[in-house]
Backbone as CSV, one residue per row, in Angstrom:
resi,resn,N_x,N_y,N_z,CA_x,CA_y,CA_z,C_x,C_y,C_z
1,LYS,0.713,-1.255,0.360,0.118,0.300,0.294,0.833,1.003,-0.097
2,THR,0.345,1.937,-1.097,1.384,3.348,-1.105,0.572,4.004,-0.360
3,SER,1.658,5.143,0.519,1.107,6.299,1.474,1.112,7.631,0.463
4,PHE,0.216,8.187,0.759,0.615,9.912,0.287,2.178,10.530,0.223
5,LYS,2.772,9.934,1.507,3.763,10.249,1.227,4.910,9.823,0.571
6,ASP,4.624,8.962,0.047,5.508,8.254,-0.370,5.234,8.514,-1.462
7,LEU,4.245,9.098,-2.337,3.510,9.372,-3.503,4.367,10.860,-4.001
8,ALA,4.623,11.613,-2.874,4.965,12.821,-2.932,6.493,12.911,-2.712
9,VAL,7.257,12.140,-2.377,8.692,12.370,-2.595,8.841,11.567,-3.876
10,LEU,7.866,10.349,-4.371,8.520,9.991,-5.447,8.565,11.100,-7.090
11,THR,7.417,11.890,-6.249,6.606,12.934,-7.693,8.011,14.538,-7.703
12,ALA,8.872,14.644,-6.163,9.761,15.282,-5.722,10.933,14.451,-6.539
13,LEU,10.879,13.262,-6.551,12.615,12.881,-7.155,11.873,13.199,-8.442
14,GLU,10.999,12.837,-8.783,11.251,12.437,-10.736,11.328,14.285,-11.641
15,ILE,10.449,15.163,-10.450,10.698,16.690,-10.938,12.033,17.351,-10.676
16,ILE,13.184,16.685,-9.532,14.272,17.153,-9.070,15.051,16.593,-9.953
17,VAL,15.352,15.602,-10.393,16.341,14.821,-11.027,15.913,14.294,-12.599
18,PHE,14.905,13.481,-12.589,14.220,13.255,-14.290,14.208,13.690,-15.301
19,ILE,12.972,14.554,-15.056,13.206,15.693,-15.663,13.664,16.313,-16.696
20,PRO,14.805,17.539,-15.623,15.614,17.816,-16.413,16.453,17.218,-16.794
21,ALA,17.164,15.823,-16.334,17.897,14.908,-17.174,17.478,15.050,-18.797
22,PHE,15.974,14.495,-18.234,15.237,14.373,-19.624,15.449,15.308,-20.684
23,PHE,15.168,16.265,-20.329,15.264,17.348,-21.210,16.173,18.193,-21.575
24,THR,17.101,17.820,-20.927,18.617,18.438,-20.844,19.088,17.392,-21.849
25,LEU,18.991,16.011,-22.160,19.805,14.814,-23.082,18.378,15.384,-24.345
26,GLY,17.616,15.590,-24.095,16.746,15.901,-25.797,17.465,16.895,-26.316
27,TYR,17.303,18.152,-25.902,17.814,18.997,-26.354,19.160,19.224,-27.045
28,PHE,20.325,18.455,-26.034,21.228,18.170,-26.964,21.274,17.393,-27.978
29,SER,20.760,16.193,-28.042,20.177,15.565,-28.915,19.722,16.198,-29.924
30,LEU,18.589,16.811,-30.102,18.105,17.553,-31.284,19.433,18.421,-32.135
31,ALA,19.851,19.183,-31.026,20.950,20.055,-31.355,21.966,19.473,-31.932
32,SER,22.348,18.390,-31.460,23.709,17.375,-32.753,22.727,16.822,-33.896
33,ALA,21.598,16.837,-33.991,20.583,16.215,-35.007,20.883,17.003,-36.385
34,ARG,20.443,18.350,-35.610,20.163,19.412,-36.529,21.625,20.135,-37.299
35,ARG,22.760,20.108,-36.103,23.637,20.161,-37.091,24.385,19.354,-38.298
36,GLN,24.152,18.086,-37.575,24.348,16.976,-38.782,23.831,17.188,-40.290
37,PHE,22.480,17.964,-39.790,21.329,17.786,-40.670,21.799,18.662,-41.961
38,TYR,22.636,19.732,-41.268,22.624,21.213,-41.947,24.237,20.960,-42.787
39,ASN,25.163,20.345,-42.114,26.089,19.629,-42.238,26.319,18.782,-43.784
40,LEU,25.236,17.944,-43.908,24.505,17.243,-45.220,24.293,18.241,-46.244
41,PHE,24.084,19.560,-46.236,23.442,20.050,-47.485,24.871,21.541,-47.460
42,ALA,26.039,21.412,-46.758,26.863,22.382,-46.343,28.049,22.558,-47.597
43,PRO,28.384,23.113,-48.287,29.193,22.612,-49.377,30.379,22.432,-49.237
44,PHE,31.250,22.291,-47.767,32.108,21.683,-47.009,31.469,21.170,-46.117
45,THR,32.663,19.922,-45.718,32.440,18.983,-44.848,33.037,19.766,-43.429
46,GLY,32.307,19.766,-42.627,33.260,20.551,-41.647,32.943,18.969,-40.331
47,THR,33.787,19.418,-39.570,33.998,18.182,-38.653,32.516,18.973,-37.374
48,LEU,32.249,17.292,-36.762,31.701,17.478,-35.301,31.720,17.176,-34.175
49,ASP,31.463,17.712,-33.456,32.503,17.944,-32.063,31.565,17.267,-31.290
50,ASN,31.366,15.874,-31.090,30.437,15.374,-30.193,31.007,15.027,-28.628
51,LYS,31.926,15.588,-28.498,32.523,15.156,-26.945,31.994,15.677,-25.561
52,ILE,31.100,17.209,-26.235,30.134,17.546,-25.500,28.538,16.849,-24.861
53,TYR,28.415,16.538,-26.505,27.168,15.784,-26.388,27.497,14.269,-25.785
54,LEU,28.639,13.128,-26.052,28.807,12.212,-25.097,29.484,12.397,-23.746
55,ASN,29.806,13.483,-23.473,29.615,13.883,-21.499,27.998,14.047,-21.096
56,VAL,27.546,14.773,-22.000,25.798,15.056,-21.277,25.357,13.608,-21.251
57,MET,25.194,12.842,-22.132,24.838,11.755,-22.041,25.111,10.807,-21.502
58,ILE,26.497,10.729,-20.291,27.110,9.851,-19.537,26.727,10.811,-18.416
59,VAL,26.326,11.741,-17.670,26.337,12.131,-16.739,24.434,12.321,-16.569
60,VAL,23.585,12.029,-17.705,22.510,12.277,-17.721,22.276,10.503,-17.663
61,THR,23.211,9.505,-18.165,22.562,8.117,-17.755,23.078,7.814,-16.465
62,VAL,23.487,8.038,-15.836,24.276,7.981,-14.301,23.461,8.795,-13.321
63,LEU,22.546,9.543,-13.589,21.008,10.342,-13.426,20.145,9.711,-13.183
64,ILE,19.813,9.172,-14.311,18.654,8.530,-14.445,19.002,7.108,-13.899
65,VAL,20.368,6.499,-13.077,20.540,5.121,-12.638,20.214,5.491,-11.356
66,ILE,20.750,6.519,-11.100,20.831,7.103,-9.288,19.219,7.175,-9.481
67,TYR,18.260,7.462,-10.089,17.090,7.746,-10.049,16.348,6.445,-9.835
68,SER,17.001,5.553,-10.957,15.827,4.237,-10.731,16.483,3.058,-9.416
69,LEU,17.406,3.193,-8.985,18.111,2.764,-7.731,17.379,3.278,-6.733
70,VAL,16.891,4.441,-6.709,16.331,5.279,-5.620,15.095,4.847,-5.081
71,ILE,14.362,5.184,-6.273,12.799,4.304,-6.872,12.494,2.511,-5.985
72,VAL,14.080,1.755,-6.793,13.566,0.265,-6.267,14.082,0.704,-4.706
73,ILE,14.904,1.496,-4.055,15.586,1.301,-2.643,14.407,1.660,-1.786
74,TYR,14.081,2.437,-2.547,13.099,3.583,-1.752,11.315,2.322,-1.081
75,ARG,10.949,1.774,-2.641,10.092,0.959,-2.619,10.765,-0.304,-1.824
């Protein structure tokens, strides 16, 4: 049986950890895809620097793993 306190803690955890991580990764993914799309039609071939995107992906993955572990442990 889940109490209101449990629901409030899990909702706060999702708002604080998961949603910002998800939107950050989504923003960087769309920006990377847009750069690659523009590069497709460019008269010159530019190099894409994906180090920032990969670092963001690693950080977001760690945040989502921590978020998942907290949910499993908390229940």
